[in-house]
N, C-alpha and C positions, 0 to 999 in steps of 0.2 A: 250450727250453722243453719239446720232446718228450722229449727225453733225460731231464730230471728227471721227468717224468710215468713214464716206462718203468720208472725206476729205483724210484719209489715205489709203483707199482702192485703189486708181490708183496707189499709191507709191509702192505697194506690188503686184500688179497684181491680179491674181486669187488666193487669199488666203481665203480660207472658214472658217479658225479658228479666222479671226480677228474681226468677228461680237461678239465674245465672250468676253464681258465687262471684264472678269476676267484678260484678257491679259493687258488691259488698267490700270487697278487698280495696277497690279503688276510693270507696269513701273513707277506709280506715287510712290509706296512704293521704288523702287529703286532710283527714284530721290529725294525722302525725305532723303534716307540713305547718298547719294552724298552731297546733302546740308547740313546736319549735320556734315558730315566730314570736308567739305570746309569753310563753313560759322562759325560753332560753334567749330571747331576743337575738335569733340569729337570722340576720336579714329580714325582718319582718315586713318591710316595704314590698318585697316579691314573694317570700314565701307564703304570707298570709293569702294574698289574692290567688296565687297559683293553688294553694290547698282548698280554697273556696271553689275555685273555678273548676278543680278536679272532681269535686262533689257534684256541681252542678252538671256537666258534661256528662255524667254517668248516672243521671236521673232519668228513667225511661219514659219517652214521649215529652221530656220538658221543653222543648222547643228553643232551647239554647244553642242547640247545634242542628245542623240540617238535615231533617228527616222527610220520610214520604208517608203522607196520610192520604188514604183513598186515591191512589196513583198520583197525587199532587205534590211536587217538591216543594217543602216549606224551608227558606232559607234561615237558619238559626242566627240570632243576634252575635254570638260568640264568633261563629264561623265569618260572619261579616266583618267584625273586628279584625280577625285573622287575615282575610283577603286584602283588607284596605290598609292594615298597619304593618303586617309582618311578611306576608307573601311578597310586597313590592319593596321590603326592607325599610319603610319609612319610619316605624317605631324605633328601631335600632339607630339609624342616623340622627334623628331627632334627640334621642337620650344623649348622644355623644356631644351634641352641641351644649348640652346642660353640664356633661362631665367636664368639657374642655373649659366652660366658664369656672368651673371649681378648682381646677389644678393650677397652682403656683408653680412655674417652671425655673423658679428663681435658683433653689439648690441645684438643680441639674446645670444651670448656665453659668453658675458661680465654679462648677467642677465639672466639665464636659467628659471626663474621662469616665464618670460614672454610667454612661450611655453604655459602655462596654459589658456592664453587668446585665442590664435589660436585655441584651442581644444573647449573653450567654445562657440566661435564665428560659431560653425558649426551646432548649435542648429537647425537653421532655414531649414537645410538640411532635417533632420529626421521629422521635424515637417511638412514640405511641403509634403514630402512622404506620410504621413497619410492623408494630406489633397486631394491630388491628387487622392490618391485611392478611397476616399469617392466620389469624383465627378465622378468615374466610370472608371478611367484611368487604363488600364492593369498594373500590378504591375511592370513590366519592364519600360512601359512608365512612371509611377509614380516616379520610381527611377531616371530615366533620367532627367525629369522635375525638380526634386528635387535638383539636382546638380547645377542648375543655380544660387542657393543660395551662392554657394562657391565663386561666382565671378571670375571664372577661366575657360577661353575659352577652353583650351587644354583639361582640366580634363572633361569639359562638353561634349565635341566632343568624347572623348575617351570611356565615358561612355555610352552616347547615341548610339554610333555606336556599341559598344561591345554587348549592348541589342538588335540591330537592331530595334531602335526605329522609329515608323511610322511619328514622329514629329521632326525629326533631324532640318529639316531648322528652324522652329520656336524656338526651343531649343537654337540653335547657334545664332540665331537673338537676342533673350531675353538675353542670357548670356552676349554677347559682348556689347549690348545695355545698360544694367545696369551697366557693368563695366564702360563704358563711363558717365554714369549718377550719378556716386558716390558723387560728389560735391553737386548735388541737393537733391539725396535720403536720404544720411546719417545726414547731419545737423539736419533736423526737428526732426528725431528719437533720436539723442543724445540729443537735448534740451528738448524733451519731457519727457525723463527720468532722466534727471540730474538737480539738482538745481545749482543756481548760485555759490553758496558755493562751491559745489562740483567741478564746473567748474574751479573756482579759486585756486584750490589746486596746488601747485608748487611742482614739481619733479625734483629737481636738477640731473642732469646727472654726474655720476661719471666715467670718462673714465679709463676703466680697459683694461690693456694690455693683448690681447689674443696671445698666443705663436702660431707660424708657425706649430707647430706639431700638437695642437689642432685644428687648421681651416682644416689641411690635414685629420686628423682622424675623425672629425665631418661628412662629407658626407659618410664616409665609414660605422662609426656605424649606421647612421641613415637608410642607405640601408639594412643593417643586420638586425635591429631591425622590420624595416617594412616587410621585408620578413618574419619574425616570426609572426608578429601581422596580418598583412594583404597581404598575398602572391600576389593577384591580383593588388596590386598597386606597385609591385616591378619595373614593366616597366617604369611606370611615374615618381616614386620617384628616381629610378635608374638613369635614364637619366638626371633628374633635379640635382642630386647630382654629376654626372659625368661631367656635365658642370661647376659646382661650384669647383670640384677638379681640372679641368684644370685651373680655374682662381687663385686658392690658392697654387697650387704646385710650383709655381714660375719658372718653367723651360719650360713652354708653352705659354708666353705671347703672341707670335704672333697667336697661336690658339685660345686662349682665345679672343683676339680682334677680329678674324674671327668670332668665334661662337657669340659674342655680336651683331656685326654689320652685317656682311655679311650674316651668315646662318640665324640668328634672322629676318632680314628685308626680305630676300629672301622666306622663309617658310611661313613668315606673309602673304606676298603679294600673294602667290600660294594659301594659305589656304583661303584668303578672297574670291577670285573668285571661288574657287572650291566648297566651301559651297553653292553657288548659285544653285548647281546641285540639291539641294533638296528645291528649292524656285519656283518651277514651280506652275504656278496658281492653277492646279487642286487639288494639293496636300497641298498648303500653305494657300489658302483662304477657310476658314472654321471656324465654331464658336470655335472649339477647339483652334485653333491658339491665339485668342485673350484669352481664358481661361488659356492657357499654360502662356501667357505674364502676367496674372495677378497673377497666382500662382509662377511664378518668381520672381514678385515685393514682394510677401509675404514672400516667401524665403530669399531675400535679407534683408528685414526689420528685419526679426526674427533672422537672423544671426548677423546683427548689434546690436540688442537688448540684444541678448545672452551674447556678450562680456562685453556691459555695465553693465547689471545687476549682471554678476558674479563679474566684479570689485567692484561694490556696497556691495556685499555679503562679499568678502573678507575684505572690510573696517571695517565691524563689528567686525573683531577679530583682526585688526592691529594697532599699535599704530602710526607707520608711514604711513598715508593715501596716498592711489592711486588716482590719478586723473582719474575717471571711464571713460572718453573720450577715452582714450587709448584702452580700450577694444573693441570699435568699428572697430579698425584697424585690429582686427582678422580675417576679411575677406581676399581673397586672391588677391584682386585689388591692386598689389604693383606698384608703390609706391603711388597710388592716394589716397588711403584711410589714409596713414600716413600723407600725406600734408594736407587733409582735417582736421584731429585732431590738427595739429600744427597750422593752422591757426585760428581753433574755440580758442585755448589757447590764442593765441596772441590778438585776437579780445576781450577777456574777461580781458587780463593782458598783457600788451606789453613786460613784464620781464618773462613771463611764456613760456618756450621752452620746449615742448613736442616732438620736432621732433624725436631725438634717441630713446626714448621709444616706441614711436608710430611705428617706423620704425621696432624694434626688434619685436613688436607684429605682425607687417605686414607680415614679413618674417616666422614668426612661422605659421602664417595662410596660407601661400603658401604650408608649409608642411603640415599642418593639414587639408587641403582641398583635397589634393591628398590622404592621408590616409584615409579619410572618403569616397571618391569614391572607393578606394580599399576594404574597409571594405563593402560597399553596393554592390559591385560585388561579395564578398565572401557570403553574406547572401542570395543573390538573385541567383538562378540557372538560367542559360541562357536558 
C-alpha cells in the first residue's frame, strides 16, 4: 500500500489526504463496480456511473464535492446534483414515470389474485426492520435499510433520503447490487423451499382480453386507494401510475416513448453518478456498511421466501395448484425476477412456461414495494 501511495504522490502534488488508505480502497471499490457493470453486465446503467462517481468523490481536492479552500466553501458539482435531484426526491420520482411507462399491467389485470403474491413478498422488509433495530440501528436507519429487500432502487432512495439516513450510500449500493444479483441469489432460495414436484407444476396461461378502459382506470384507482391506505406513498405510486397512464391512454405515444427511453435513461445516468456523493471514504468505510450489506441480503432472501411460502400455503386449499416459484417474483426487481422464475421452470420442464404468470406477480411486487415503503413512512415519524 505504501508503494502505491509513494507512486501516486508526485502525480497529485502536495496532497496530504492521499496517505489515507481509505481513499485507495474506495478507488478499488469504484473499479469493482465498473468491472461488474462492463464485464458481468450487472445493472451497467447504474453500477458504471456509481463506480466512476465513487472514484471521483474520493480524489482529494477534486472539486466534485463541496470543500473548503482558503476559508471559502466551494460547492462541488456532484453535491449540487445531489441537493437538486436526490435530497428533494426529484430523481427517484422522475425515474418512476419512466418505469411506469415501461410496465404492462395486462398480465396482472387478467389475473388480479396475483397481487396477493406481491404483498406476501414484502415480508422481508418488515422482518429486516426488526433485525436492524436489534443490531442497534436507529429506527429510521433500520427502516431505510429494510427497504433494500424491496429490490427497488428508487423506493430505497426515497425512503432513506426522507429519513435523512446516515447510511444512504451503503443502502443504495446494496439495493442496486442485489437487484443485479437476482439471478444468483434467488434460485438457491427457491430450490431450498420447493420440491421438484412443486417446480414441475404447470400453469397454462389463458390470455384474457383487458379492455382499454380497464387499463386506463387501473392507474387512477391504484393512486386513489394508495392515497387512502398509505398517503406517504402517493408521490411514488402516483408518478409510477402517471407513467403507466401515459402508456395506456393511447393518445400520448410519443411522450410514452420519451418517458421509457430518453427520460428513464437520462435520470438513471444522473442518479448513478449523483449517489456517489454519499460514497466518500470517511462515511462509507466502516463496519456498519458491511452490516448493512448483510442485512440487505437477509431482506432480499426473506422477501423471496415470503412469496414462495405464501404460494405453498395457498396450495393447501386449492384444487388447481400454483407453481410456488412464481411467488418469488413478488419482489420489485422487474423484469429480472420474472425471467429467473421462467428459466427455472423451463429447466425443470421444457414445456412449462411460467413467464406471463411471473410477470404478473413481478409487476404486482412493483406496486406492493412502493406501498410498503409508504406504510413505513406513515408508521415512523421523521
